[in-house]
N, C-alpha and C positions, 0 to 999 in steps of 0.2 A: 451598209449600216456599220458604223465603227464598233468593234467589239471593246467592252470595258477592260481595262487593265486592273488585275487584282495584286500586282506587285506593290508592296508597301515600302520596299527599300532596295538598295543595291548592296551587293556583298563586297566589302572592302575591309582593309586592316586585318586580313587573315593571312597566315603564312601559306605559301604554296606547299604541295606535298614534298617531303623529303625522299625523293626517288629519282631514278635515273642518274645516280652518282656512283663513282668508284669508291666502294667502301674501304678499300685498301689505301688508295692514294690520298684520300681526304684525311686519313688518320695518321698524322705524322709521328705520334708516339708509338703506334704499331710498326710503322715503316722502320723506325730507328731501332726498336727492340728486336725486330726480326734480324736486322742487319748486325746488331751487336752480338746476337747469339748464333751467328754462323749462316743465316738464311739469305744473304744479300743476292745470291745468284738466282733466286726464285722470284725477284721483284716483278718481272714481266708476267710470269705465270700468276702470281697473286693479284696483280692489277687486273688481269683478264677475269679472274675469279671474282674480284671486288666489283667490276663493272656488271658482270652477269647477275650476281646476287643483289646488287644495288639497283636493279632495274625495277620499273613499275610492274612488270609482269610477274617477277618473283614475289614482290610484296603482296600482290593480289593472290597468288597461290597460297602464301602463308595465311592470309585472312580467310580464304574460302575453306582451307583444310581445317581451321579451327571452328568455323561456323557449321560445318557439316561433319559431325563427330562419328567415330566408328560405330558400327552396329554388329552385334553378335548374331550369326545365323547358325543355330545349334543343329538344325536338321535341314535336309533338302526337301524338295517337293514331294518325294515318295515316302518320306519318314526315315530315311537313312541318316544316322548320326554323322555329321560333318565337322562341326565345331570350327566354323570359318568366321573370320571377322572381315566385314565389308568396309572399305574406305572410299572416300571421295577421290576422284582422279587427281585432284591437286595434291593430295598426300603422296600418291605414287609418283607424281612429277617431281616433287621435292626430293624423295628418296633417289629417283634416277639421276638427278642433277648432283646430289652429294656423291653417289656411287661413281659416276662418271669422272669426278675430280679426284677420286681415290680417298675421300675422307674416311672411308670405312676400312681401308687396308694399306695405305701408302707407307706406313711405318714398318712394313714387313716385305721381305723379298718374296719371290714366288714360292720358295720352299719353307717359308715361315721363320726365317731368321731376321733379326733386327736389321733394318735397311741402312742404318748408320748415317754418317755425315750430318746434315741438319734436318733429317726427315721428320723428326718429332716437332721441331719448331715450325717448319713450313706447313705441315698438316694442322698444327694448332692454329696457325693464323687463319686457315680456311675454316676450321671449326668455329673460331671466334667470330668470323664474318658471318657464317650461316646462322649462328645463334641470334644474330641481330635481326634476322628476317623471320625465322621460324624454328623454334627450339624443340618442339615435340617430336619431330621426325628423327632428331639426333639421338634419341634413346636407343633404337636399334642399331644406328650407325656406330655409336660408341661401344655398345656391347659386342658387336661383330668385330670391331678392331681389337678390343681387349681380349676377346676369347682366345685368340691365338696364343697368348702368353700362358694360358692354362692348358690348352691342347698340346703345347710343347712338352708337357709332362707325360704324353702318350704319343711318342714319335710315329708309330705305325698309323694311328688314327689321323694325326696331323698331315701325314703324307697323302692320305686319301682325300682329306678335305680341301687342302690348299689350292689344287687345281681349279676348283669351283670358287672358293672364297677370294682368291687373288685376282679375279677378273674385275674389270670396271663396269660390269653390267649389273643392272637391277632387274630381276625377274620376279614379278609378283604372282606368277602362276602357282596354283596349289597342286604341287607335284613333289615326288621324292627329290631330295636335294641333289642326288647324283645325276639326275636327268636335266638339271637346270643350267642356265647360262651364268648365274651368279647366285649367291646365297647370303642370308643374314643369320646371325645367332643371337639368342637371348639367354637369360639366366633366371633361375628360380631358387631362392634361398629361404625366404621368409615364411614362417608358419604362424598360425593364430596364436599359439601359446608361447612362441619364442621371441619373434621380432629380431632384435639385434643378436639375441643369445641363440645362435644357430645350433649350438650343442644340444639344445632342448628339442631339436627337430624329432618328429616321430615317424616320418615317412620311411617305409621299409624297402629294402632291396634284397631280393632273393635270387641266388644264382640259377641261371637257366642255360646250361651248356657254357659257351664262351661269353654269354651275355648275361643280363639281369632282367628281372621283372620287378617293376617299382609300383608300390601301392601306397597312396597317402594324398596329401594336399599341399598346396602352396597358397598362402593368403595374398601374396602379391607376385604375379609373374608378368612382367612387362612385355610388350610387343609380341602378343601370342601368335601372330602370323609369321614369326621367324621360322626358318627351316629346321632348326634344331635348338636345343636348350642345354646349358650346363646347369645341373640341379644337384642339390645335396640330399642324400638319403643314408639311412643307417644300414650298413652291411654287417656281416658277422664280426669284422675287425673294427667296426666303429664308423663314424661319419665319413662318407666317401663321396667324391665328385663323379657325376655321370654325364655322358653325352646321350641326350634323349632326342631323337629325330621326330618330326611330324609324321613320317611314314616309316613303318617297319620294313625290314629288308625284303619281305615278299611283295612289297608295294601296297599293302593295306594301310589304312589310316591308323596311326598309333593310338593306343587307348589313353589319350589326353583329353579330358572332357572339361570344357570351360563352363563354370557355373554362372558367371556373370562378368561384365565389364565394370571396373571401378568408375564411380562418378566423382571425378577429381576436381579440385579447385582450379588448377591449371593443367598444362600438359595435355590439353584436350584433343589435339589432333592424333595423339598417340594412344593406343589401346593398352590398358593394364587390366589384368584378369585375376579372378580367383579360379583355381583349377584343381580337379581331382585326377589322380593317376589311378587307373584301374587295371593293374598288371601291365603297365606301359613298358615296352621294350627300351632297353638302354644298354650302353657299354661304359665300362669303368674308364675313368681318366685318372692316371696315377695310381698309386698304391691304395688298397683298401685301408680305411681308417686315417688316411692322410688328406681328407677332403678339404679342410680349411687351408692347409698348406698349399694345396693345388689351386684352389679358386682364388686365394688371395692374390695370386699373380695377375688375375683378371681384375680384381677389385682395385688394385693399386692404379691401374690405367683408367678405370671408370672414375675414380676419385680425381685424377688429373683433369679429366674432361669436365667434371662438375665445376671445378674451379675455372676452367677456360670459359665455359658457357656462361657462368655468373658474371665474369668480367665483360664478356660480349654483350650481355643484357644491359649492364651499366653503361658501357660505351654507347649503345643504341639510345638509351635514355638520355645521356648527355647530348648526343648529336641532335636528337630531336628537340630537346629543350633549347639549345643554343641556336639552332635553325629558326625555331619559332620566335625566340627573343629578338633576333635580328630583323624580323619582318613585322613584328607586332609593335604598334605605337601606343604609348599610354602617357597622358600628361604632356603631349606635344613632343615626346622624345621616344625613340625606339627603346623597347625593354632592355636590350643589350647594352644601352648607354646609361641606364639607371645605376647609380652607384651600389644600391643594395642588391640588385639582380647580378651585377658584376661580381660582387662579393660571393654570392651564392654559386654562380656558375664557374668561377675560377677555382673555388675550393673543391667543387665536384670534379673539375677537370684534373686537378692535382691528384685526387684520390684515383681516378681512372688511369691516369698516366703511370702512377706507381704500381697499380694492380696489374696493368698490361706488361710492364717491365718484369714484374715478379713471375707471372705465369709463363712468360717466354723464357726467363732464366731457369725456371723448373723444368721446362721442356728440353732445354740445353742439357740439364743433368740426366734426363732420361735418355737423350741421344748418346751421352758419354759414359753412362753407367756400365756397359759391358766391358770397358777397357780402362776405367778410371775409378779406383777405390774411393777417392775423395768425393767424386761426383755421385757415386752410388750412396755414400753415407748421407750427402745432402738430400738426395732423392728420398731416402727412407725416413729421415727426420722431418723434412720440410713439407712433404706431400700432405700429411694430415693437418699441419699447421696452416698451410696456404688454403687448403679446402675449407678449414674452419673460418678463416678471416674473410676470404673472398665471398663465400657462399652466404655467410650471415650478414655481410655488408649489403648485399644486393637488394633485399626488400625495402629497407629504409631509404636507400639511395633512389630506387625507382619511384617511391612515393614522392620524394623531393622533386624528381624530374617531372612527374605528373603535375605537381603544383606549379611548376614553372609555366605549364600550359594552361593553368586554371581549369575551367569546366571542360575545355577541349581535351585535356589529358585524362579526364575521369570517364569519358564516355567510350563505348566499345567501337565507335567509328575509327578511332585512331589506334595506334599499335601499343601505347604505353599501358593501357589497362590490361591488355593481354600480357605484356612483359611483367607487370606487377604481380599478376596471378601465377605466372610461370615461375617467378624467382624463388619461392620457398622450397621447391622440390629438391634443388641441388644441395641444400643444407641437410634435408631429411634423408635423401637417397644415399646409399652406400656409407652409412655411418653418420649419425647426427652429431651436433656439436660436442657433446660430452664424450662420445666414442672417439672422435678425432683427438680430443685432449688426452684421453687414456692411451691412445696409440702413440702419441708423442712421448708420453711417460714410458711406455713399453719400449719404445726405441732407445730411450735414454738408459733404461735398465739393462737391456740386452747388449748394447754397444756404447758404454759410457765413454770410452776413449775416443771413438769415432765421432760421437755426438759432440763431445767437447772440442774436437778438432774443427767441426763445422762452425761452432760458435766462435772459435778463435779466428777462422777465416772471415766470418761476417764482421768481426770486430776490426780486422785489418781493412776490409772493403769499406767500412764506414768511419774510419778514423778521421777525426776532425769534424764530422757532422754533429750538429747540435743534439745533445742528449744521448748520443749513441753509446758513449762510454758508460754512462749510468745504466742504460738499458741492458748492455752486455753483463754488467755486474748484477743487476736485479735478476736476469734470467738464470745466470749461473747459480746464484744464491738460492733462488726459489726451487730450482730443480734438484738441489741437494737436500732440501728439507724433508724430514720424515713424513710430514703431513702435506706433501706436494700436491696430492690430488685435490685437496680442499681449495687450493688457490691456482689450480692448473689453467683455468680459463684466462686469468689475468696474465700468467706467464706465457701461455701459447699465443695469445694475441700480441703481446710484446715481441715474441720471437718473429711472428709474421711481419709486424711493422719494421723490425730491424732488417729482415731479409728483403722487404720491399724497398727500404732505403738503400740497401746495398745494391740490389738489382738496378734501381733507378740511377744510382751513382755511376754505373757502367754505361748508361745511355745518355743521361742529361745531368751532369753534376750540379748545375745551378738548381734545377728543379728537385734534385735529391736533398739539397740544403733546405729548400722551402718545405719539403715534405717532413724532413726530420725536425725542423724547428716547430712545426705545428702538430706533430704526432709523437715525437720521441722526447723533445725537450719539454713539452707540455702535454697535458691530457687534452686530446681534441674534443671540443664541445660536442654535445649530442646533436646539434643542428648545423648543417652545412652553411657556410657564410658567416659563422660566428668567430672568425679569425680575421686578423688584419694583415693584408698583403700590400706590398707597394704597388702603386698604380701601373708602373711599368711591367711588373710581374704579372698582374692581372691581365693586361693586354697580351702579353707574350704567351701565357697559358691558354687563353681562349683562341689565339691564332694558331697555336700548335694543335689544339683540339679539333678545330674545324676552320680551315683557311677561308 
């Protein structure tokens, strides 16, 4: 007897999965930006990384880690307090792959000194690629990498930690850090009453021999299964930075009690917690009362990573949108051949290309800061400006990418809905938009001559580009105004756009001219595609974005 067929249609006119690709080699703007900023020697290494992270297997790990969110296990079966977070194996696999590639430590030598050469640029390219696959697990990765800058303020502690932190092993076991093959570090600054104003922190530290006992709370402490945390607490001399391990020196579980895990919009593979410290053991990092000066060394690096991850998310959105448009037919033509869609995609490609050039240029400044005063000034002035622009660009950009896929972009079966939910956190974490603008103003007030030298260098690097001269004049005039804070967002965005044009000019001068003509010489419309580019430029931009 013939069985009836219940199929009513065949599946066609759908794009194949965008997987099993080399996420480095197919991204020509990234390849060229890495080369322009000193990382050309790592092309083979980055291509191997791009193939691995562009695989279907890694994409599936990212999906599963977000569908199976972390769970807090406060007590063990016998009622003993443990405060452990349980993750799906896919999360641990993502962490292991990032650690194996050195994404958590490759900018440092084994003794905690800056690695030099193009270590920041090369590591940033990996971070940018990994962000396209799964961003949540990168939270502990970036905090671990950044913590070394703060620990350097306490050389004896750094010397003890680095032999474990500098390995390329990921060890998820719940054990004292000094017994492990590798370790991760987190941070805890934010309290309920303070938020950005960490000077309002009420957590107290009381000296206990050579160490301290800390009592208080943190409203946000991400990655609670890290092996140790850098936290801020009030000591006798004022706000101080402390190293707080999960286990006390006698091997007992430290008195770090997690109250609950945050139910977040995005970043769902990664756990973020509310925590109480009940006389928790900790060691001071740096001088008492100098906590902000100490931990800001770490914060500067996490802000850098927020910008890199945001650009990585936008790159992924563009790649998926362009891939879909090349396979999807509408009105007897592929979407990618429709003039309106070409206008949208090419404008988006121009934005990503400039953003990529900009974050790689910033990373070059981090590489050169230890021995180049001009690069150090660039790093201090531009880090908050670049974080402001790139992180705030990501959510609307990813919405546009979702729309390119239509309904397929909106559902959770694909990656773009997750990217969209993920994107706001980078603008909020480590200083929101207003805080970034205030930090730019602070850099100007503390080092006016160095800041003006940076602006003059940007003027030289953008000379002849449409609108660049007017932008330089506007920025200089605005930052000299007595009421500069009131218009700081406008000036900081213009500064970031100018820096992006300069960075892109060092990679692709023709595209820098397109970027400047649509962003500096004129105010860019609020919608992508609402600019007019020559047909040849449209084709070239899209071919550069995804061959």
